[in-house]
C-alpha positions in Angstrom: -12.0 -58.8 -33.0 -10.1 -55.5 -33.2 -7.1 -54.6 -31.0 -5.7 -51.3 -30.0 -2.9 -50.5 -27.6 -3.2 -47.4 -25.4 -0.6 -45.9 -23.1 -1.5 -44.0 -20.0 0.3 -40.9 -18.7 2.3 -43.0 -16.2 3.6 -45.3 -19.0 1.1 -48.1 -18.4 0.2 -50.2 -21.4 -3.4 -51.4 -22.0 -4.3 -53.8 -24.8 -8.0 -53.4 -25.6 -9.8 -56.1 -27.5 -12.7 -54.6 -29.5 -15.6 -56.8 -30.8 -16.0 -56.6 -34.6 -19.6 -55.7 -33.9 -18.6 -52.2 -32.8 -18.9 -51.1 -36.4 -19.2 -47.4 -35.7 -15.5 -47.3 -34.7 -13.2 -47.4 -37.7 -9.9 -48.9 -36.4 -7.7 -47.5 -39.1 -4.5 -45.7 -38.3 -6.0 -42.2 -37.9 -8.8 -43.4 -35.8 -6.5 -45.2 -33.4 -4.3 -42.2 -33.0 -7.2 -39.9 -32.5 -8.7 -42.2 -29.9 -5.4 -42.5 -28.1 -4.9 -38.8 -27.9 -8.4 -38.1 -26.6 -8.2 -40.6 -23.7 -4.5 -40.7 -23.0 -5.1 -38.5 -19.8 -7.3 -41.2 -18.3 -5.7 -43.6 -15.7 -7.8 -46.7 -15.4 -8.8 -49.5 -17.8 -12.4 -48.9 -16.7 -12.3 -45.3 -17.9 -10.7 -46.4 -21.1 -13.4 -48.9 -21.8 -16.2 -46.4 -20.9 -14.8 -43.8 -23.3 -14.3 -46.4 -26.0 -17.8 -47.7 -25.7 -19.2 -44.3 -26.5 -16.6 -43.4 -29.2 -18.3 -43.2 -32.6 -21.8 -42.7 -31.2 -21.9 -39.3 -32.8 -23.7 -40.2 -36.0 -27.4 -39.5 -36.1 -30.0 -40.1 -38.7 -32.0 -37.1 -37.6 -32.5 -34.7 -40.5 -35.2 -32.4 -39.0 -36.1 -31.1 -35.6 -39.6 -32.4 -36.2 -38.2 -35.9 -35.8 -37.3 -35.3 -32.2 -39.2 -37.0 -29.3 -40.2 -33.7 -27.8 -43.5 -32.0 -27.0 -45.6 -30.7 -29.9 -45.5 -27.3 -28.3 -41.7 -27.1 -28.4 -41.7 -28.4 -32.0 -44.1 -25.6 -33.0 -41.8 -23.0 -31.3 -38.8 -24.3 -33.1 -40.7 -24.1 -36.4 -41.9 -20.6 -35.6 -38.2 -19.6 -34.9 -37.3 -21.0 -38.3 -35.2 -23.9 -36.9 -35.7 -26.9 -39.2 -32.5 -28.6 -40.1 -30.1 -29.4 -37.2 -26.4 -29.0 -37.4 -24.3 -32.2 -36.9 -23.7 -31.4 -33.2 -27.4 -30.8 -32.6 -28.4 -33.9 -34.6 -26.0 -36.1 -32.5 -26.3 -34.5 -29.1 -30.0 -33.7 -28.7 -31.3 -37.3 -29.0 -28.8 -38.6 -26.6 -29.5 -35.9 -24.1 -33.3 -36.4 -24.4 -32.7 -40.0 -23.4 -31.1 -38.8 -20.2 -27.5 -39.7 -21.0 -24.5 -37.6 -20.1 -23.0 -36.0 -23.1 -19.5 -34.5 -23.8 -19.3 -32.7 -27.1 -16.3 -30.9 -28.7 -16.6 -29.0 -31.9 -15.5 -25.9 -33.7 -17.2 -22.6 -32.9 -20.3 -21.8 -34.9 -21.7 -25.3 -34.8 -24.8 -24.6 -32.7 -23.9 -26.0 -29.3 -26.3 -23.7 -27.5 -29.4 -25.1 -29.0 -28.0 -28.5 -28.5 -28.4 -28.2 -24.8 -31.3 -25.7 -24.7 -33.8 -28.1 -26.3 -33.1 -30.9 -23.8 -33.3 -28.4 -20.9 -36.6 -27.0 -22.0 -38.1 -30.4 -22.6 -37.0 -31.7 -19.2 -38.3 -28.6 -17.5 -41.7 -29.0 -19.2 -42.0 -32.5 -17.9 -41.1 -31.6 -14.3 -43.4 -29.8 -12.0 -41.4 -29.6 -8.8 -40.6 -26.1 -7.5 -37.2 -24.7 -7.3 -34.1 -24.7 -9.5 -34.1 -27.8 -11.7 -31.5 -26.9 -14.3 -28.3 -25.0 -14.1 -26.2 -23.7 -17.1 -22.7 -22.4 -16.3 -21.0 -20.1 -18.8 -17.8 -18.1 -18.6 -19.1 -14.5 -19.1 -22.2 -12.5 -18.4 -22.6 -11.5 -22.1 -22.8 -15.2 -23.0 -25.2 -15.8 -20.2 -27.4 -13.0 -21.4 -27.4 -14.3 -25.0 -28.3 -17.9 -23.8 -31.2 -16.5 -21.9 -32.3 -14.5 -25.0 -32.2 -17.7 -27.0 -34.2 -19.4 -24.3 -36.8 -16.6 -24.3 -37.1 -16.8 -28.1 -38.2 -20.4 -27.8 -40.5 -19.9 -24.8 -44.3 -19.5 -24.6 -46.6 -18.1 -21.9 -46.4 -21.4 -20.0 -42.6 -21.5 -19.9 -41.0 -20.3 -16.7 -38.5 -17.5 -17.4 -34.8 -18.2 -17.1 -32.9 -16.3 -14.4 -29.5 -14.6 -14.8 -27.0 -14.9 -12.1 -24.1 -12.8 -13.2 -21.9 -9.9 -12.1 -22.3 -6.4 -13.4 -26.1 -6.4 -13.0 -28.3 -5.6 -10.0 -28.1 -8.3 -7.4 -31.6 -7.7 -6.0 -33.4 -8.4 -9.2 -31.6 -11.7 -9.7 -32.3 -12.9 -6.2 -36.0 -11.8 -6.5 -36.3 -14.0 -9.6 -34.9 -17.0 -7.8 -37.2 -16.5 -4.9 -40.2 -16.3 -7.2 -39.5 -19.9 -8.3 -36.9 -19.9 -11.0 -36.6 -23.3 -12.7 -33.6 -22.5 -14.9 -30.6 -20.5 -13.8 -27.9 -19.4 -16.3 -24.9 -18.2 -14.3 -21.3 -17.3 -14.3 -19.3 -19.3 -11.7 -18.0 -16.3 -9.7 -21.4 -14.8 -9.0 -23.1 -18.1 -8.3 -20.3 -19.2 -5.9 -20.8 -15.9 -4.1 -24.5 -16.5 -3.6 -23.8 -20.0 -2.4 -21.3 -18.8 0.2 -23.9 -16.3 1.5 -26.6 -19.0 1.5 -28.8 -17.0 -0.9 -29.5 -19.9 -3.3 -30.0 -23.6 -3.1 -29.0 -26.1 -5.8 -30.3 -29.2 -4.1 -33.1 -29.6 -6.6 -30.9 -29.5 -9.7 -31.3 -32.5 -12.0 -29.6 -31.2 -15.1 -26.2 -29.5 -15.2 -24.8 -27.8 -18.3 -21.2 -26.7 -18.6 -20.9 -24.5 -21.7 -17.5 -23.3 -23.0 -15.9 -25.4 -20.3 -12.4 -24.8 -21.6 -12.9 -21.1 -21.5 -14.1 -21.2 -17.9 -11.0 -23.1 -16.9 -8.8 -20.6 -18.9 -10.4 -17.8 -16.8 -9.5 -19.5 -13.5 -13.0 -20.7 -12.6 -12.1 -24.3 -11.8 -12.2 -23.9 -8.0 -15.6 -22.1 -8.2 -17.0 -24.8 -10.5 -15.9 -27.5 -8.1 -17.6 -25.8 -5.2 -20.8 -25.2 -7.2 -21.0 -28.8 -8.4 -20.3 -29.9 -4.8 -23.7 -28.4 -3.9 -25.6 -30.3 -6.7 -26.9 -33.8 -6.2 -24.7 -36.5 -7.7 -27.8 -38.1 -9.2 -28.1 -35.8 -12.2 -27.6 -35.5 -15.9 -24.6 -33.5 -17.1 -24.0 -32.0 -20.5 -20.6 -30.6 -21.3 -19.7 -28.5 -24.3 -16.2 -27.3 -25.1 -14.2 -26.1 -28.1 -11.1 -28.1 -26.9 -10.6 -31.2 -24.8 -7.2 -31.2 -23.2 -5.6 -31.5 -19.7 -7.7 -30.0 -17.0 -10.8 -30.0 -19.2 -10.6 -33.8 -19.7 -10.2 -34.3 -15.9 -13.2 -32.0 -15.2 -15.4 -34.0 -17.7 -14.2 -37.3 -16.2 -15.1 -36.2 -12.7 -18.5 -34.9 -13.4 -20.0 -37.3 -16.0 -21.0 -40.9 -15.8 -20.6 -43.2 -18.8 -20.9 -40.2 -21.1 -21.6 -40.2 -24.8 -18.5 -38.6 -26.4 -19.1 -36.6 -29.5 -16.3 -34.9 -31.5 -16.7 -33.0 -34.8 -13.7 -32.1 -36.9 -10.5 -30.5 -35.7 -11.0 -27.8 -33.1 -7.4 -26.5 -33.6 -7.8 -25.6 -37.3 -9.9 -23.0 -38.9 -13.0 -24.1 -40.7 -12.5 -25.2 -44.3 -15.2 -22.7 -45.3 -13.0 -19.7 -44.5 -10.6 -18.3 -47.1 -7.4 -17.4 -45.3 -5.5 -14.5 -46.7 -2.3 -12.6 -45.5 -1.3 -9.1 -46.5 2.2 -7.9 -46.0 2.2 -4.1 -45.5 4.8 -1.5 -44.9 5.1 0.3 -41.5 2.5 3.0 -41.3 0.3 1.7 -44.1 -2.0 -0.5 -42.2 -4.8 2.1 -41.8 -4.9 2.6 -45.6 -4.9 -1.1 -46.3 -7.6 -1.7 -43.7 -9.8 1.0 -45.2 -9.5 -0.6 -48.6 -10.3 -4.1 -47.3 -13.4 -2.8 -45.5 -14.6 -1.0 -48.6 -13.9 -4.0 -50.9 -16.1 -6.4 -48.9 -19.8 -6.3 -48.6 -21.6 -7.3 -45.4 -20.5 -6.9 -41.8 -16.8 -6.8 -40.9 -15.2 -7.8 -37.6 -11.7 -6.4 -36.8 -9.4 -7.7 -34.1 -6.7 -5.7 -32.4 -4.3 -6.9 -29.6 -4.8 -3.8 -27.3 -7.6 -1.6 -26.0 -5.9 1.5 -27.3 -5.5 0.0 -30.7 -9.2 -0.9 -30.8 -10.1 2.7 -30.0 -7.7 4.1 -32.6 -8.9 1.8 -35.3 -12.6 2.5 -34.6 -12.1 6.3 -34.5 -10.1 6.3 -37.8 -12.8 4.4 -39.6 -15.5 6.7 -38.3 -13.5 9.7 -39.5 -13.4 8.1 -42.9 -17.1 7.7 -43.0 -17.4 4.0 -42.0 -19.8 3.4 -39.1 -17.7 1.4 -36.6 -18.3 0.4 -33.0 -15.8 -1.1 -30.5 -15.7 -3.6 -27.6 -12.9 -4.0 -25.1 -12.4 -4.5 -21.4 -12.5 -0.8 -20.4 -15.9 -0.3 -21.9 -18.9 -0.4 -19.5 -21.5 -3.2 -19.8 -24.0 -0.8 -21.3 -21.5 0.4 -23.9 -20.6 -3.2 -24.9 -24.2 -4.2 -25.1 -25.0 -1.1 -27.2 -22.1 -1.8 -29.6 -23.1 -5.4 -30.2 -26.8 -4.5 -30.6 -25.9 -1.8 -33.1 -23.7 -4.2 -35.0 -26.5 -6.8 -35.1 -29.1 -4.3 -36.3 -26.8 -2.9 -39.0 -26.3 0.5 -37.4 -22.6 -0.3 -37.5 -21.1 -2.2 -40.4 -17.8 -2.7 -38.5 -17.1 -3.9 -35.0 -13.6 -3.6 -33.6 -12.7 -5.9 -30.7 -9.9 -7.3 -28.6 -9.3 -11.0 -28.4 -11.6 -11.4 -25.4 -14.6 -11.0 -27.8 -13.3 -13.6 -30.3 -15.1 -16.6 -28.7 -18.8 -16.4 -28.9 -19.7 -13.5 -31.2 -22.9 -14.6 -32.9 -24.0 -12.0 -35.4 -25.5 -13.0 -38.8 -23.7 -12.1 -42.0 -20.2 -11.5 -40.8 -18.6 -11.6 -44.2 -15.1 -10.7 -43.3 -12.8 -11.0 -40.2 -9.6 -8.9 -40.3 -6.7 -9.5 -38.0 -5.3 -6.0 -37.8 -2.7 -7.4 -35.4 -1.3 -10.9 -35.3 -2.8 -12.8 -32.3 -0.6 -13.5 -29.3 -1.2 -17.3 -29.5 -2.4 -19.6 -32.2 -5.6 -20.5 -30.4 -6.7 -16.9 -30.6 -6.4 -17.1 -34.3 -8.9 -20.0 -34.4 -11.4 -18.2 -32.3 -11.0 -15.0 -34.3 -11.6 -16.5 -37.7 -14.3 -18.7 -36.3 -16.7 -15.7 -36.4 -17.1 -16.2 -40.1 -17.7 -19.2 -42.4 -20.2 -20.6 -39.9 -22.9 -23.3 -40.3 -21.5 -24.5 -43.6 -21.4 -21.0 -45.1 -18.4 -19.2 -46.6 -16.3 -16.4 -45.2 -13.0 -14.5 -45.5 -10.3 -13.9 -42.9 -7.5 -11.4 -43.7 -4.4 -11.1 -41.6 -2.1 -8.0 -41.8 1.6 -8.2 -41.0 4.7 -6.2 -41.5 8.0 -7.5 -43.0 9.5 -8.0 -39.6 6.6 -10.4 -38.7 7.2 -12.9 -41.5 8.8 -15.4 -39.2 6.0 -14.9 -36.7 3.4 -15.6 -39.4 5.2 -18.7 -40.6 5.3 -20.0 -37.0 1.6 -19.4 -36.7 0.9 -21.3 -39.9 3.2 -24.2 -38.8 1.5 -24.4 -35.4 -1.9 -24.7 -36.9 -0.9 -26.7 -40.0 -2.4 -24.2 -42.4 -1.2 -22.0 -45.2 -2.6 -18.5 -45.8 -2.8 -17.2 -49.3 -0.5 -14.2 -49.8 -2.6 -11.5 -51.4 -2.7 -7.9 -52.4 -5.5 -5.3 -52.1 -6.5 -5.6 -55.7 -7.2 -9.3 -55.2 -4.1 -10.6 -57.0 -2.1 -13.3 -55.3 1.6 -12.8 -54.8 1.9 -16.5 -53.8 4.7 -17.1 -56.2 7.0 -14.3 -54.9 10.3 -15.5 -53.5 9.6 -14.0 -50.0 6.1 -15.4 -49.8 6.0 -18.9 -51.2 7.4 -22.1 -49.6 7.8 -25.4 -51.3 4.8 -27.7 -51.2 2.2 -25.0 -50.5 -1.0 -24.5 -52.4 -3.1 -21.6 -53.1 -6.5 -21.4 -51.4 -9.2 -21.1 -54.0 -11.3 -17.9 -54.1 -14.6 -18.2 -52.3 -17.9 -17.0 -53.7 -21.5 -17.3 -52.6 -23.5 -16.4 -49.5 -21.5 -15.4 -46.4 -23.5 -16.5 -43.3 -26.9 -17.3 -41.9 -28.1 -16.9 -38.3 -27.2 -19.9 -36.1 -27.9 -20.3 -32.4 -25.2 -21.5 -30.2 -22.3 -19.0 -30.0 -22.5 -15.5 -28.5 -20.4 -12.5 -27.4 -17.9 -13.1 -24.6 -16.1 -10.0 -23.4 -15.4 -10.3 -19.7 -11.6 -10.7 -19.4 -8.9 -8.6 -20.8 -5.2 -9.3 -21.4 
């Protein structure tokens, strides 16, 4: 018998006795602390026990999509789309979802969360013949919704009912016509779907499967009231799949309210960059950033993603690079939907080797072979750094993230490193490290080894999100 003491937010103390047979939970010091942090926001012993029962059920023996209990047709489509080996998130979440269980999954970006819910959605829809909307996927932005639908279409055949977009910025009539023609799957942003519900243009009474994708991002954007009104129109007897990069505060409460005895899956630290990304920092004198940027872009092969804090900065960087003969596109909040779509499409096709974006695009860009992420400006908050560098080094591949800073920002850089528990290698443009210089090195730090090998492979799950602007 194991024992662990948990303290609730009100100071209540709960002593849980855990049978030794629960072998999947390792009650060592780190596991206890992790468990306590993740469920400290809960308020009842019942909830504690529910979460504990499912803690550790994230391991799966599935090594290939062919092992899934899904229709032969869907297996063939996965093979045709060259999906064979699942990511850890997919291997753990898909079998549980196929069994009809509620699932809450947190993982770093680039881990394939989209396919983790699309396969159960498609399998469930193929088994149900009732008319009307049976599955609803809520996402924070229209770009992400469009990419989810594109992934769904790539796995569809002639017998598969098309997914319907319900988002702002696109013609309303076309969306409503698709719903009236018998849409089975709706992929929506909360604001537009809430509007349709208030005008009684759509019914969700037949929904049996709800997916909340990028839940933390939706709450960050202020969609919590809309989500609650939407879920209030969905039957309580349903399956719910929740995916989020973080699990804190309001997100935890949302998950607790909308899931029943969920299987809780967590993979790695979501507040640290992937270990597959080499982190470098370049100190540069005032006015020399453009020259250093040009050198970095030229020294790296493959696609490059550059982040700027402001819209004007984004435009200035892209124009300078184009004048220097480097094909660069840009994405920020003042660009029209068609301009953003064209920029991303050109970046994906290789028409542009460089994409310059504001932080709103950091979460969800899914483009193969992003070899290098460059932080032209330091991010406003540490979390944005995670989402920026998460665009490279995905799916077990390697990547490079370079951060530019001026002398006056040394303290800001050190604070960023301390907040994330990381250490960036101080480097120069010629590839030499100046880690040992008096102003760059601190006691107890280590150099990050150089990274070689392939940069990135295509992975379903994370796509462009560029709706809000700071």
